[in-house]
C-alpha positions as CSV (number, residue, x, y, z in Angstrom):
1,M,-98.3,71.0,-3.0
2,N,-99.6,73.8,-0.9
3,F,-100.5,71.3,2.1
4,S,-96.9,69.8,2.0
5,T,-95.3,73.3,2.2
6,T,-97.5,74.2,5.1
7,L,-96.8,70.9,6.9
8,L,-93.2,71.3,6.3
9,L,-93.1,74.9,7.8
10,I,-95.1,73.7,10.8
11,L,-92.8,70.7,11.3
12,A,-89.7,73.0,11.0
13,F,-91.0,75.5,13.5
14,T,-91.8,72.6,15.9
15,A,-88.6,70.8,15.4
16,A,-86.6,74.1,15.9
17,N,-88.2,74.6,19.3
18,L,-88.1,71.2,20.6
19,P,-84.4,71.3,21.9
20,F,-85.3,74.2,24.1
21,L,-88.5,72.8,25.5
22,V,-87.6,69.2,26.2
23,E,-85.1,68.6,29.1
24,R,-84.0,65.1,27.9
25,I,-81.0,64.6,25.7
26,F,-82.2,63.6,22.2
27,F,-85.7,63.3,23.9
28,V,-84.6,60.0,25.5
29,V,-81.7,60.4,28.1
30,K,-82.2,62.4,31.2
31,P,-79.1,64.5,32.1
32,K,-77.3,63.6,35.2
33,S,-77.0,67.2,36.3
34,G,-80.8,67.6,35.9
35,D,-80.5,70.5,33.3
36,K,-79.5,70.0,29.7
37,N,-76.3,72.0,28.7
38,V,-76.6,74.6,26.0
39,A,-74.2,72.5,23.8
40,W,-76.6,69.7,23.9
41,R,-79.5,72.0,22.8
42,L,-77.3,73.3,19.9
43,L,-76.3,69.8,18.7
44,E,-80.0,68.8,18.9
45,L,-80.9,71.9,16.8
46,V,-78.4,70.8,14.1
47,V,-79.6,67.3,14.1
48,M,-83.3,68.5,13.9
49,Y,-82.3,70.7,10.9
50,F,-81.0,67.5,9.0
51,V,-84.0,65.6,10.0
52,V,-86.3,68.3,8.7
53,G,-84.2,68.7,5.6
54,G,-84.6,64.9,5.0
55,I,-88.4,65.0,5.4
56,A,-88.4,68.0,2.9
57,W,-86.3,66.0,0.5
58,L,-88.7,63.1,0.7
59,L,-91.8,65.3,0.3
60,E,-90.1,66.8,-2.9
61,S,-89.2,63.4,-4.3
62,K,-92.9,62.3,-4.0
63,L,-93.9,65.4,-6.0
64,G,-91.3,65.0,-8.8
65,D,-87.6,65.4,-9.5
66,V,-85.4,66.7,-6.7
67,H,-83.7,69.9,-7.7
68,K,-80.1,70.5,-7.0
69,Q,-79.3,73.3,-4.7
70,G,-76.2,75.4,-4.0
71,W,-74.7,76.3,-0.6
72,E,-76.8,79.5,-0.7
73,F,-80.0,77.5,-0.4
74,Y,-78.7,75.5,2.6
75,A,-77.4,78.7,4.3
76,V,-80.7,80.4,4.0
77,N,-82.5,77.4,5.3
78,A,-80.3,77.0,8.2
79,S,-80.9,80.8,9.0
80,L,-84.5,80.3,8.7
81,F,-84.4,77.3,11.0
82,V,-82.5,79.3,13.7
83,V,-85.1,82.1,13.4
84,F,-87.8,79.6,14.0
85,A,-85.9,78.4,17.1
86,Y,-85.9,82.0,18.7
87,P,-89.2,81.5,20.6
88,G,-87.9,78.4,22.3
89,F,-84.7,80.2,23.1
90,V,-86.4,83.2,24.5
91,Y,-88.6,80.9,26.7
92,R,-85.7,79.0,28.0
93,Y,-83.0,81.6,28.6
94,L,-84.4,85.1,28.5
95,W,-88.0,84.8,29.8
96,R,-88.0,86.6,33.2
97,R,-90.4,84.9,35.4
98,R,-91.9,86.8,38.4
99,G,-90.7,85.6,41.8
100,G,-88.0,83.2,40.3
């Protein structure tokens, strides 16, 4: 159980940062303008949240019964996912590069 929790946290951190690190839309299509729009990145972030949630549900179902959760659980998880995405956001939009 400890391994699956650690694996899930690493997966969530990686998935939250991927939209800000990869320039292809949904990791497949290269944008016509060359740079991916912020709206695409946010849409990818939401999709990755649900993908990680699905993987978490699968891991929990392998361990036993899946517990019903209220909206508070999902609100906290969405907030944590956005916090996990912060390093990728800083790298993409706030990092000041010298000479650039």
